[in-house]
N, C-alpha and C positions, 0 to 999 in steps of 0.2 A: 288522444294520449300518443298516438302513432306518430302524428304529425309533431307534436313538442319534440319527442326524441331523435326525428329525423333533422330537424332544425338545430338540435343541440349537438349534433354528432358529424354534421357536414357544414363545410365554409362554402360560401359562392364562389365559382371558379377554381376550385381546389380539390384535389383526391387526398384522401387520408392513407398515407401508405402502409397503413396495418388494417383499416377496413375496407378500402377502395370504395367503389359505388355501392351506394346503399339504398335502396327503396322501400321506406315504411311501409307505402300501401299494401304492398304483396306481403307483408307479414300482420297486417293489422288485424285480420280475422283469427288468429290464433293467439290465446292467453298463454300458452307455453312460451312462444318465441318473444313475447311481451316480456315477460318474467325473467326469460334468459338475457334480453338486451339490458334489462334495469339492471341485473347481477353485473355484467360486462362493464356498464356504464360506472358501476361503484369501483371495480378493479381498476378501471381506467383513472379514474380520479381518486387512487390513494386508498381505496378501501374504507373500512369503518372507522370511525376517530370517535373515540369516547363513548362508544357504544351507540353511536348514529352515523347514519350514512351520509355524505355529503348534500345529498338531494333532500334530506331530511332536515336541513339546517335552513332552506328557503321554502317558502309555502307555494303550494302547487299553484302555477298561473291557470287563470281563467280563461285567457286568450292567447292568440300567437304573440301579440306584442310583448307581453308579460313574458312570454316562456322565450322570446328571443333575448329580450333584455335580461332575463336571469342567466343565459348561456353566454352573455359577453365576457365575465370573469374567467371563464375557461378557453378564452382565445388565445391567452399567452402561453397554454400549455399545449398547443398544437404545434407540433415541428413545421418548420418553415423550410421551404425551397427541398422538400423531400429529404431533409437530415433531421435525425431525431436529436433534440436539445438535450443537454447535459443536466442531469436533476441538480438541485440544488444541495450543496454539501457534499458532491459526489468526489472531489478531489481529498477532502477530508477522510471521508469513508476508505478510499483508497489506501491513503497513509495509514488508517488504522488498522486496517487488513494486512498490509505489508508487515507492521510491526508485530501483531498478533502471531503471524506464520515465523518471523525470524524467531521470536520466544520459543514458540513451540518447537521448531528445530535443535534451538540450543539446549532446550530441557531433555530432549529426546537424546541426543550426542552425550550428554554429561551423565545421562542416567545409564546409557549403555557402557560409556567408559568407565564408570564406578563398578557396574556389573562385572568388567573383564578385570578389573583389577582385584575385586574381591575373590573371584575365580581363582586367579593365580595365586594369592595368598594362602587360599584354602589347600591350593594342590602342592605348595611347598609347606604348610605347617601342619597339615593333616597327613600323617601317613597311611600308605595303601595298607590294607591288610597283607601281612607277609606271605607269601605263598611258596609252598614247598617245592622247589625247584631242583632240588637234589633227589632224583628218583632213588638213587641208592648209594651208598658209603660203607667204607668199611675202616674201623679204627683198630689199629694195633694197640694194645695196652702192655706189651712186655711179658716177660715171662712169670708164670705164677710162681710163688713159693710153696706150693702145696695146696692141700684143701681139698674137701671130697664135695662141698657143697658148691652151689651156683644160682644164689639169689638175683633175680632179675624183677625189676618193677618199671611201670611207665606212669609219668605223672607230668603234667603242664607246671613247671616251677618259676619260668621266667615269664609268663602271661602273654606269650606269642601265640595262643590257641593251637600248638602241637606238642604232643605229649613229648617228654624227654626220657631219658633212660638213665635207671640208677641201678648201679650193681655193687657189688663188694666182692673183693678177690684177697687171697693172703700175699703178701709181699715178701716174708721171711719168716723164719724160726728162731725164737731166742730162748736161752736155755734159763729157767727160773733158779732161784735159790735152790729149790728143793731136788734140782736135776732133772725136772720134767721140761721137755721141749714146748713152749708155747709158741703159737702162731700170731704174729701181728698182720693187721689187714687194714685195709684203706676203702672208705666208701666213697663212690666217684659218680658224677652227675652230667651225663654227656648231652650235647644239645640233640633235640630230636631232628634239627634243621639239617647240621651238616657234621656231626658228629664231634664237634669241638668239645673241650673240658669245660663246663661251668662251674664248678667246683668239686673239692675231694676233701676229705676229712679222715683222718686216723681213727683206726678202731683198735681196742685192746685185744681183743679175740676174733676168730672168725665170726663171720655173721650167718646164721642159720636162715633168716628170713627178713625180707624188707618189705614193709605195707604202707601204703601213702592212703591217707585217711584225713577226712574232716571231723575234728572231734566237737566242733560246734555246727549242728546242721542246722540250715535256714539261715545261715549269717555267711558273712563275705571274709569269715577268718581265714587265715592262711594256712596252706595244705601242710600236714604233720606227717615225715615219714617215721615210722616206728621199726627199729632195726632191734631184732632179737638174735643173742649170740648163742654158741654153742655150749657156753659154762655158765655165765652168772649176769652176762651183759643184758640190760634192757635200755634202751636210751631213745629219746624223741628229738628229732632233728627237724629244724625250720627247712624246708624245702626249697625255699628261694636262695637263701643265704648259706645253708649248710653247716649253721652252727647248732651245737646241742642246746636244746632248750632245758632239759632235764635227764638225769640219769638215775635209776634205780639203785640204792645202796646195797652192795653184795652182801653186808652183813645179814640182810633178811633173808638171805638163802644161805645162810651158814651150814646147814645141815643137808643141802641138797643143790642141784643145778636146775636149768631150766630145759624142761623135757619138751617142749613145743613154743611156736611162735605166740606172742601175746595176741588176745583176741579183744576187741572192743564191745563195750556192755553200754546199755542205756546208763544215764547219769544216775547215781546210787546216793552221792553225797551231796546231791541239790547244791552244787556250785555252777551250774550252767554248763560244764563240760563233761562229755561223755568219759567212762572209767574203763579201766581195763582189766581183765583177768588171766593170771598166767597160772601155769602148772609145773610145780617143782617135782623131782622124783630124788629120792636118796640112793643110798648104796643097796639097799634091799628095795624091791619092787613093793611091798606092801607100803611103804613110806610115801606116800602120794598126798600132796598140800595142794589146796588153790590158794592164792593170794590175790586179794582185791587192791588195784594200783590207781590212786587219782591220776586223771588225765592231764588235770592243770599243773601238780606239782611234781608227780612221780613219787610220792610217799604214799606208803601202804593206808588203805582203809582198813584198820582193824588188823587183827592178828590172823596168822595162818590157820587154815582151816584144813584137817588132816582127815583122810579117808584110806580106810585098808581096802585094797584091792587083789584080788587073786584073780590071775588070768594068764593065757597064754598066748604068744603072738605079737604082732604090731601093737604100736601105741596108737589109739586112735582120738582125735580131737587135742584139745578140747575144741568145740564149735558151740557157737550161740543158736539157739532155735528160740523163736518167737512164733507162738500158735496163732490161731486166726482171733482168739479172745485177748491176746496181749499178755498170756502167761508167758515167763521167760525161764528157759531152761538150758542147763549146761550139759552138752553131749562128749563122753569120753570113755576109755576102756582099753583094754589089753586083749586082742583077739575078739572082744565084744563090745557091746554098746549099751552102757547105762546112762542114765540121765539124774541130774540132782536139779532141784529146783533154785533158782539165783536167791531167794528169799531165805531158804536154809543155809546158806553160804553166809549171807550177811547178816542175820542173825547170829551165827557162831562167831562171826569175825568181829561184831561189835560187842558181843556177850551181853545181849537183852533179848527180851521176849518179843519185840514188836519189830515190824519193818514197815518202811514207808508205804503207801497205799498202791502207788504203781506195781510194788512187788507181790502183793498179797492176792493177786489173781491167780487162780488155777484152772487148769485144765482136766474136766472129768475122766476124760478117756485115758489119759496118761497117769492119773492119780489112783485109777484101778490097778494098773500094774505094779504098785509098791509091794515090797515084800509082805510075806505073811504077818513078821513081827513089826511091821510098820515103819520100818527103817528109811532113811534119806533117799535112798538109792531107788531107782527106777528101772528094771530091767526092759530094753529096748529089744535086742537081737543078741544071739550067742552062739553063731554057728561058724567059726572060723573067718573072723571078719577081718579083712586086710585094709580096705579102703573104704573111708564114708565122704559122700558128696550130697549137699544139699542143692536140690533143683526146684525152679519155681512150679508150682501146680497151674494149670491153666484156668483152673475154673474156681480159684481161691487166692485169697492172699497171703496164703502161707506156703511152706516149701514141703516137698516130700524127700525122703530119705533114697539116694540112689546107694545100695551097698555091695560093694566088690568082695566075694569070697572066694574062696580055695575052689569051691564047685561051680562058681558061674555069678550070676548078677542078680539081685533082687531089688524091687522098687515098693518102698514101702509108703502108704498114704502118709501124709503127716499128721494129719487129724485123729485119724482112729489108730494108728499105727499097725495095719491089716495089709498083708501083700496085694499088690495091684497085678503083678505079674514075676515070674521068676525064669530065668533063661540059664540052662545047664551049660557051662563053657570051663575048659581045661585051659591053662598057661595065660590067663589073663592076668597081669601083673602091673600095669599103669593104669592111670586114672582116665575112665572113659571121658570124651569131649562132647559136650553138649551143642546142639544146634538144630536149625531146622532142614529137614530133609523132605519131609511130606508137607501136604497141604492142611491139615490139621490143627496149625498153630500150637502144636505139643511138643515139647522139646524132644528129640531124636537125639542116640548118642555113637559117636562114632570110636570104634575098638580095635585095640591091635593086639593079637594073639600070636605066640609063639607057635609057629607050624614047621617044626622040623629044622635042621640044621642050616643056618642061613637063610630062613625064610622065615616070613610073618605074614600073616592073614588079615588085611584090613575088612572091616566089617560095620556096616550102620545098622543099629537097632531102633525099630519103631518105638516110640517112647509111649505110645497109648497100648499097644498091644503086646510089645517084647519080642516081636519076631523080625528074624533077619529079613531086613529089604535090599541089602546090597553088600557084596563081597569081592575080595579080589586077594590072591595071594602074590606076594613080590619079594623079591630077594633083598635083604638088609642083615648085614652082620654087626651094626650097632646094636647093643645089648638091649638099651631102651632109648626111644626117639621121641622127643614131644610132638603131639599133635595140637592143633588149635583150630579153629573156626573164626570166621567173621560175617556179620548180619548184613544184608544188602536192604535196599530200601522197598522192596516186594515180599520182605518177611520170610527170604530165604536165608538158608547159609551157606558158604562156602567152606570147605573142609580141607585142612594143609595137612601134609605128611611127609616123613622122610623114607624114601627107599633107594636102592642101587638103580641103575640106570635101566630104564625100560625100552624095548625096541619101539621106534614109532612105525616101523614095517608092519605089514599085515601078520596075523599069527602063523600061517601057512608059508611063510618066505624062508624058514630056516634058519632065521636069526636069533641066537642063544641069548635070552635075557641076563643081565647081570656080567656082561663079557668084559665090563670094564674094571679098572684097577679098584679092589676092595674098598680103598680110603676116599673114593670118590662117590658121595651121596647126592642125590637130586631131591629138590621140593616140589613135590606135586600138588595140584588143587584138583578138588572133585567139586562141582556142580550139580545140584541134584535133576536140573534140567535136562543135561546130557550126560546120565551116569555111565555111558559106555564109552566116554573121553576122558582120559587126564591132562592136564596141561603141566607141562615140565617148565617152572618157573626159572628155578635158580639151581645151581649145586656148589657144593662146597667139599673141602679136604677135612680130614680131622673129624672129631667127634661134636656133636652138636648136643650141647649140653643143657639148654633152656632157650625157651623161644616165648614171645609176647606180639599179641596183635592190638596195635592202637590205632584210634579212628581220627582223621583230620575231618572235624565237624565243618570247617569252612568250605573245603573244596571236596565233600563227600567222598574222600580216599580212605583207605586204609593201610596202613605200612606195618611190615613184618619184621621183628627185631629178633635177631640169634646171638647167642652166646654160644663161640666155637671155641674149643682147645685142639691146636693144631697138632700133626705128628712132631715127635722128638725124639731124639737119641737117648741112648740110655744113660742114665746119670744126669740128665740136663732138665730144667723145667719147661714145663709145656708153654708154648706163647699162647696169650689169650687173644682172642678176635670178637669185636662185636660188629654186627652187620646189621645194616637195615635196608628194606627193599619196599619201594612202593607197588601195591597191589595193581592198581590200575594200569601203572606201565608195565609192569611183568604181564599183564593178562593180554597185552597187545605184542609183545616180544615174544611169549611162550611158545613152546613146540607143542603140537598137539601129538597125543598119543592114543592110537584106537585100540580100546581094549578086546573088542568083537565087532564084528559086521552088524550093520542096521540098515533096516527098510523103511522108508527110503534114506538112502546114504545121506550124511551129513557132510556139507562142503566146509571149506576153509572159509570162504566168505561169508557164509551163513552165520559160522560159529564167531568171527569176527564182529560181525556187526550185533550179535547179541552182547557180547563181552564189552563193547564200545559202550552199551548203556547201562552197565552196571553201576550203581552208586550205594556206598557202604554208610552205615547208620549204627549208632550205639545201640546194643541188645536191650530193648525194652523188659527183658525178663531177667537182669542179673541179680543175683541173691545179694 
């Protein structure tokens, strides 16, 4: 076999340029070498064809002569004169290969060009999300024609992802036919981006409250702005266009006036839209009635329901309370807190004995508090109540009742109506601001208390125990200044309040706080991580009458909107100014005020690095 292969692979007098000299006798004794040579010969002769090797097509010769004769057809494949021969069809294969390469290149370039064109088209046709480039703006709305109220609301009315500003103010006063001066007002919507006017609508009377809400939860229905007047006006406006959707007919309130803003209820008339309840009061205090109003049409849902209420003090409510079991109650009172089940109001308004199944749910602990004669009124709290606030309970899906009284602050558990804690305080006249100061995920409260002439004390109360965990006295001559809070992504809250200028120098430097003109007030920010530091963010002249904090969800920023009435000369209307301030921008530009020395000392660089990482989010525990 070795001889046969040797003669098949070597010509007389020639050397194969690929194999060189080859002596088969040196490899004849190796079976593995023989197999390798057979495989190599198959590869040189074109490999396997149709499942058979070329050698398999010819019978194995029995002699050297037959082997030589069988090898003759392969002589033409051996290159001559040391040059490899061109395989048959080589030119055609090269031509085909060049065409395929050209086609591939053309397809690649065409695909790349189409992709670039699509990217450019998308860049021009699909707008980028608008960025809030205006870190701050001020809008002068001209002089006010009077009015004691300062309604302010934030809502995204143009769909740009940034909440816009809605407010109402009195423009002039007109004498009515009976000689009584009636103010005329206007409802204005300002762009949250730059303060430009989006729309405005005239109002027949001064507005008491502006509330933007969705009366069809779970749908993409347009936002509705509910405006309650000081006399008989209750209107629903389309927040996008500013057009009135419906207005309550004043004749339904012929014997009284609206005592409080309208409140949204669950759907009681089964038309798919949430309904409203308003509280009207007559000339005499006991003449108090509830009126159910359709959220779709603005028409009454039944007749007014009257109650005889005897009390002394501020009007409380109405506020809607939904228990953990789903029972719906209306909280209200005069210097006290009483409750009436929504089903009782509905039954009397419709003059029938039954109510929808959703209103038939009762709360046992609340029902136990009915009077001895089983009247419809439930006594909740009756000790000099001045303010009522509902706050989310951390361990249930219902709310607790935070009650401000003349003696202090009381937190009632909403489920059982038992006190959680009581804090004795005097001089508390403004509503507490809720936020997260501690790490227990329970809402804490920022209070401001009158502390002598021209001074007020700011304090933070632990929402779990009712103890004071932070306090500071600051000069402030404004009678009542608004306080607000904003939640950060790490479930902390920053608290904002107004005071006169505080010295940024050390406390022992002899600098007297409040040495600036009394008309200049500063906006301060308190962060629970650095309780010994306040940040001076901005200042304003005049009186700050209202403020709101909105969240820019896209950029994780918060912005602070204020409504300010500037100083005016005697007998002239006061100018109205609306301002917006980006909190993340203000944090970087604010001045640090050290309240007390700490160990280790907090450096400006450390504080700036911390503040630069703050991101604001919507509060998960909004009522």
